[in-house]
C-alpha positions as CSV (number, residue, x, y, z in Angstrom):
1,E,-2.4,-32.9,0.7
2,G,-4.2,-31.1,-2.0
3,F,-5.8,-28.6,0.4
4,K,-2.4,-27.7,1.8
5,F,-1.1,-26.9,-1.7
6,A,-4.2,-24.9,-2.6
7,M,-3.8,-22.8,0.6
8,L,-0.1,-22.1,-0.3
9,G,-1.2,-20.8,-3.7
10,L,-3.9,-18.7,-2.1
11,D,-1.4,-17.2,0.3
12,G,0.8,-16.0,-2.5
13,G,-2.2,-14.7,-4.3
14,R,-3.4,-12.7,-1.4
15,I,0.0,-11.0,-1.1
16,N,-0.1,-10.3,-4.8
17,I,-3.5,-8.6,-4.5
18,A,-2.3,-6.6,-1.5
19,T,0.8,-5.5,-3.4
20,C,-1.3,-4.3,-6.3
21,S,-3.6,-2.4,-3.9
22,V,-0.6,-0.7,-2.2
23,G,0.6,0.3,-5.7
24,T,-2.8,1.7,-6.6
25,A,-3.0,3.6,-3.3
26,Q,0.5,5.1,-4.0
27,Q,-0.6,6.3,-7.4
28,A,-3.8,7.8,-5.9
29,L,-1.7,9.6,-3.3
30,N,0.7,10.9,-6.0
31,E,-2.2,12.2,-8.0
32,A,-3.8,13.8,-5.0
33,K,-0.6,15.7,-4.2
34,Q,-0.3,16.9,-7.8
35,Y,-4.0,18.0,-7.8
36,M,-3.5,19.8,-4.5
37,T,-0.6,21.8,-5.9
38,E,-2.4,22.7,-9.1
39,R,-5.9,23.5,-7.8
40,K,-6.5,27.0,-6.5
41,Q,-9.1,28.0,-4.0
42,F,-9.5,31.3,-2.3
43,G,-6.4,32.5,-4.2
44,R,-4.1,29.8,-2.8
45,S,-3.3,26.2,-3.9
46,L,-5.0,23.5,-1.9
47,A,-1.6,22.3,-0.8
48,Q,-1.4,25.4,1.4
49,F,-4.4,24.5,3.5
50,Q,-3.2,22.9,6.8
51,A,-6.3,20.6,7.1
52,L,-5.6,19.2,3.7
53,Q,-1.9,18.8,4.5
54,F,-2.8,16.8,7.6
55,K,-5.2,14.6,5.6
56,L,-2.5,13.9,3.0
57,A,0.0,13.1,5.7
58,D,-2.4,10.7,7.3
59,M,-2.9,9.0,4.0
60,A,0.8,8.7,3.5
61,T,1.3,7.3,6.9
62,E,-1.4,4.6,6.3
63,L,0.3,3.8,3.0
64,V,3.7,3.3,4.6
65,A,2.1,1.0,7.2
66,A,0.3,-1.0,4.5
67,R,3.5,-1.4,2.5
68,Q,5.4,-2.6,5.5
69,M,2.6,-5.1,6.3
70,V,2.8,-6.5,2.8
71,R,6.5,-6.8,3.0
72,L,6.3,-8.6,6.3
73,A,3.7,-11.0,4.9
74,A,5.9,-11.7,1.9
75,A,9.0,-12.3,4.0
76,K,7.0,-14.7,6.3
77,L,5.8,-16.6,3.2
78,D,9.3,-16.7,1.8
79,A,10.6,-18.0,5.1
80,Q,7.8,-20.6,5.2
81,H,8.7,-21.9,1.7
82,A,12.5,-22.0,2.6
83,E,11.7,-24.1,5.7
84,K,9.7,-26.6,3.6
85,S,12.4,-26.9,0.9
86,A,15.2,-27.4,3.4
């Protein structure tokens, strides 16, 4: 029985760590966007370079996918706890 309870605690902890990681990635993306707007190169802001726009878009897409994955994992864990308490 103890192992089962320990695993339940670890599952929640893993989701917590993933949530913190997604938040950190969001902050990094926000700072990258701000930097790209402020930084000038060749007389233009970095945000005007298509290659960098694509890179930022890819990062944003990965972030949305990660956020949805964390939400799905949290929902499944909640459903699992609801089943056990019913």
